[in-house]
C-alpha positions, 0 to 999 in steps of 0.5 A: 596908489591905486585905485580900481576902475569901480564904475566901469566894472559896474557897468560891465557887470549891471548894464553890459552882462547884466549879472543880476537878472542872469544869477538871478534864475539860478537855483542856487540864488534863488530867493537871494537879492541879485542885484546892483546893490551886491556887486557895488558892495563886492567890487568896492571890497574888491577895491580896497584889497586890490589897493591896500594889499596887492598894489604895496607888492608891486612896489617890491617887484619892481625894486627887486626883479626876478631874474633868470639864474 
């Protein structure tokens, strides 16, 4: 089963890109609490989606690969 590297992604988004700080300056995000709690929640849900919905599709493709006609 696929496990997304959430800690690595969290580090890149929060510490390297400083997304919370940068998004906080945009008018669309004014008044919203954009920070590590939000990115953690989003990444956890994206990881669940990848593990539950996307990863099983890869097995089907491995068993029945695409072929040129």
